[in-house]
N, C-alpha and C positions, 0 to 999 in steps of 0.2 A: 668690500673688497678686502680690507685689512683684517676683518673678523675671520676671513675664510683662510688666513695665511696660519700655518701651523703654531706660531707665537704670538699671533695677533699684534697689538700694538708694542709688544716687546720684541718683535722681529728686529735683530740686528742689522743694520743698513750699511755697516762700516766694510771694510776691505775683508772681514772673515765672515760676513754676515751671510743670509740666505741668497740663494740665487733668484732674485726676483729683477724686475724690470726696472729701468729708470724711472718710469711713470709711477710705480709702486712705490719705490723709495721716496718719490716728491711727495705721494699723498701720504705716507707715514710721517714723514717731516712736517707737513704742513698741519695734520692733526695733532701732533706734539706740541707744535707752536701755538697752538690755540687751547691746550690743555689748562684748566683752572681759570679761564675766562678773563685773559689779562685785559688791562685797559689799552695799552698801547701794543700794536703789532707790527713788525718790520718784515716784509717779505721780498726777498731779492731775487727776482726772477723765478716767481711761484709756479708758472705754468710750464716751466721747462720740462720736456719729457712726459708731460700729461697727454692722454688719448681725449677724444672727444667728450666722453663721459666724465674724465676727470676735471677737463676744463670747465664744464658745466657746474660740477659739484663745487669747484673753486669760485665762480661768479655767484652761485647762490649762497656760499659762506662769507664771502665778501658784502653781498647785499645784508644778511642778516646781521654781520657785525656793523654795518652802518647804522641799520635799523636799531640796534642796541646801544649806538652813541659811542661806539670803541673808535679810536684812533688808528687807521691802517695807513702805514707807510710803504708803497710799493716801488721798488725799484724795477724797471722795465725796459727793453729795448722796443718792445711790441705795444703799439697803442691799443690793441683790443681790449687790454686789461683796463684801461680807463673809463670803460663805460660806467663803473661805480663810481669814479673819482668825483669828488667836488671841487678840488683844486689841483694844479698840475705846475711842478716844477721842472723845467726843461734845462738840463746843464748841458754846456758845451765845453770841451777842455777844462772840465773842473770848476767851472763858474756859473753862476745863476745866469741863463739867457732869457729866459722867459719866466714868468711867474703870472699865474691868473685862474680863473675858472677854468674847467676844463673844456668847455665851449671855446673860449677864447683862445687859449693856447692851442688847441688841435686846428682851430680856424686859421690861425697865424702860420702854423706849420703846413697847412694845405693851401696857403696862398704865399704872397711875397714874405719872406721872412722880415720879421721886425721884432723890436724889443717892446717887452711890457715890463714896465718899470716895476719893482717891487717896493711899495710904500714902507718905509722905515718902522712905521707903528705897526703895520699889518705883520711884517717880518717878525718884529718883536713878540707879538701878542702869538703868532703861530707858535713860536720857539718856547715861550712862557707855557702855552697850553700843553704842550708836547712834554716839557719838563715837569710839569704838574702832575700829569697823569703817570709819568714814569715813576715818580717819587712816591705817588699814591699806590701804586703797584707793588713797590718795595715794602 
């Protein structure tokens, strides 16, 4: 899709950019975010505006990143993106409300709400791993 655009990956997506759909802008942004094979990828609502084909491509990319050992942080209001997640942090009013494996958190959200405590050692390990990967990428 991107290569069919007149300027390909160099297509301007800002206010003076090409007249392209929201989904096309999102796919270009995702491709740019993955350029250079980063160790840590942060995606905020990455499926916004994507059509079915775009969502399938996004899930395939997320799975490939997982297989290559990349750390991906997804920010989303949609639980369908969590199919590739290992762990989920559920924030409520800016605070960690739940943390656990994908199945634990989604199970808790589907049933009666409950708090899954974040063990301090695990929280520190996750933060340290993310920081190390970010430093290695620099």
